[in-house]
C-alpha positions in Angstrom: -12.3 36.1 -41.9 -12.0 35.5 -38.0 -14.5 37.2 -35.7 -14.0 39.6 -32.7 -15.4 36.4 -30.3 -12.0 33.9 -31.9 -9.6 36.7 -31.8 -11.0 37.6 -27.9 -10.6 33.4 -27.5 -7.5 33.6 -29.1 -6.1 36.1 -26.6 -7.7 35.0 -23.6 -6.2 31.6 -24.1 -2.5 33.0 -24.7 -2.8 35.2 -21.6 -3.4 32.2 -19.6 -0.9 30.2 -21.0 2.0 33.1 -20.6 0.2 33.4 -16.9 0.6 29.2 -16.1 3.6 28.9 -17.7 6.1 30.9 -16.1 5.2 29.7 -12.7 5.0 26.1 -13.9 8.3 26.4 -15.6 9.8 28.2 -12.1 8.5 25.0 -10.1 9.9 22.4 -12.6 13.6 24.1 -11.9 13.1 24.4 -8.1 15.0 21.9 -5.9 12.5 19.3 -4.8 11.3 19.6 -1.1 11.1 16.7 0.8 7.7 15.8 2.1 7.3 15.3 5.4 4.6 13.0 4.7 6.6 10.7 2.4 9.3 10.5 4.8 7.3 9.4 7.9 5.6 6.5 5.1 9.6 5.6 4.4 10.0 5.0 7.7 6.7 3.3 8.6 7.7 1.0 5.5 11.3 0.8 7.1 9.7 -0.5 10.4 7.7 -2.7 9.0 10.6 -4.5 7.3 12.9 -4.3 10.2 15.3 -2.8 8.2 14.9 -4.8 5.0 14.5 -3.7 1.5 11.0 -4.0 0.3 11.2 -4.8 -3.0 8.0 -4.0 -4.3 8.1 -0.7 -3.1 11.8 -0.3 -4.3 10.5 -1.3 -8.0 7.7 0.9 -7.9 10.3 3.6 -6.5 12.4 3.2 -9.4 9.8 2.7 -12.4 6.9 4.9 -10.8 8.3 7.4 -8.9 4.7 9.5 -8.3 3.0 6.3 -7.1 5.5 5.9 -4.8 5.2 8.7 -3.2 1.5 8.9 -3.0 1.8 5.6 -1.6 4.7 6.8 0.6 3.1 10.0 1.6 -1.1 8.9 1.4 -1.1 5.0 2.5 1.6 4.7 4.9 2.3 8.2 6.0 -1.3 9.5 6.6 -2.7 5.9 7.5 -0.3 3.0 8.3 1.7 6.1 10.5 -1.7 6.3 12.7 -1.5 5.0 16.5 -4.8 4.0 17.4 -4.3 0.3 15.9 -1.6 -1.5 17.5 0.9 -3.2 14.7 -0.8 -7.0 15.4 -4.6 -5.6 14.8 -3.4 -3.0 12.0 -1.9 -6.2 10.1 -5.4 -8.8 10.7 -6.9 -6.2 9.8 -5.4 -6.2 6.2 -4.7 -9.6 5.8 -8.8 -10.0 5.8 -9.1 -6.7 3.8 -6.3 -8.2 1.1 -8.0 -12.1 1.6 -11.7 -10.8 0.9 -10.3 -8.8 -2.4 -8.4 -11.9 -3.8 -4.6 -9.7 -3.3 -2.9 -12.8 -2.3 0.4 -10.7 -3.1 -0.8 -8.1 -0.8 -1.9 -10.5 1.6 1.1 -12.4 2.0 3.2 -9.4 2.2 1.0 -8.6 5.4 0.8 -11.6 7.0 4.4 -11.6 6.7 4.3 -8.3 8.6 1.6 -9.9 11.1 4.2 -13.0 12.3 7.0 -9.7 12.8 4.8 -8.4 14.8 4.2 -11.5 17.0 0.7 -12.6 15.7 0.8 -16.9 16.3 0.3 -19.1 13.1 -3.3 -20.0 14.6 -4.3 -16.3 14.5 -3.1 -16.0 10.6 -5.2 -19.3 10.2 -8.2 -17.7 12.1 -8.2 -14.8 9.7 -8.2 -17.3 6.6 -11.2 -19.5 7.9 -13.2 -16.2 8.4 -12.7 -15.0 5.1 -15.1 -17.8 3.8 -17.8 -15.5 5.4 -17.9 -12.4 3.6 -15.9 -13.6 0.6 -16.3 -17.0 -0.6 -14.1 -20.3 -0.3 -12.3 -19.3 -3.1 -10.8 -16.2 -1.8 -10.3 -18.2 1.5 -8.4 -20.6 -0.6 -6.3 -18.8 -2.2 -5.5 -16.8 1.3 -4.2 -20.1 2.9 -2.1 -20.8 0.0 -0.1 -17.9 -0.2 0.1 -18.7 3.7 1.2 -21.8 3.1 4.4 -20.4 0.9 5.2 -17.8 3.0 5.4 -20.3 6.4 7.3 -22.7 4.4 9.9 -19.8 3.0 9.9 -18.9 6.8 10.4 -23.0 8.2 7.3 -22.7 10.0 4.5 -25.0 9.4 0.6 -24.7 9.4 0.1 -27.7 11.0 -3.0 -30.1 9.9 -5.8 -29.4 13.0 -7.8 -26.3 12.8 -7.6 -24.1 16.0 -9.8 -25.0 18.5 -13.3 -23.7 18.1 -15.7 -22.9 21.2 
């Protein structure tokens, strides 16, 4: 025997589903409007890459479109699209953060962006040295290896002497 509460619960559930399903179905059929945040983020990415494609992002766009849109909209469009910091400061900050977190691929990408922004190799090396303080030697060594790879790929040299100390 079904109670009144059970029938009311089923009725309420059906009403909620009916109210929600129609708008959701309508939304699913509506053409997607380009989000200006995503467009701004994709422009930031094009600028960072100087017109070159960014393989990691392109792969994410293909295989994980929601994640790519979220990255383009928030990380690139809202955060990287800000103009308070100049490009070199933003890239040096990102390098330090990624090195401290042990995120070698991201460190390498942003070290490349820093080079593109005109940051000299000596300053990139200084970021590696600074990482030893908050994150330790293993993270700095990992970052130094990523920087060596990047510089070799670009035909640049790391040099054997550290940057001058004050």
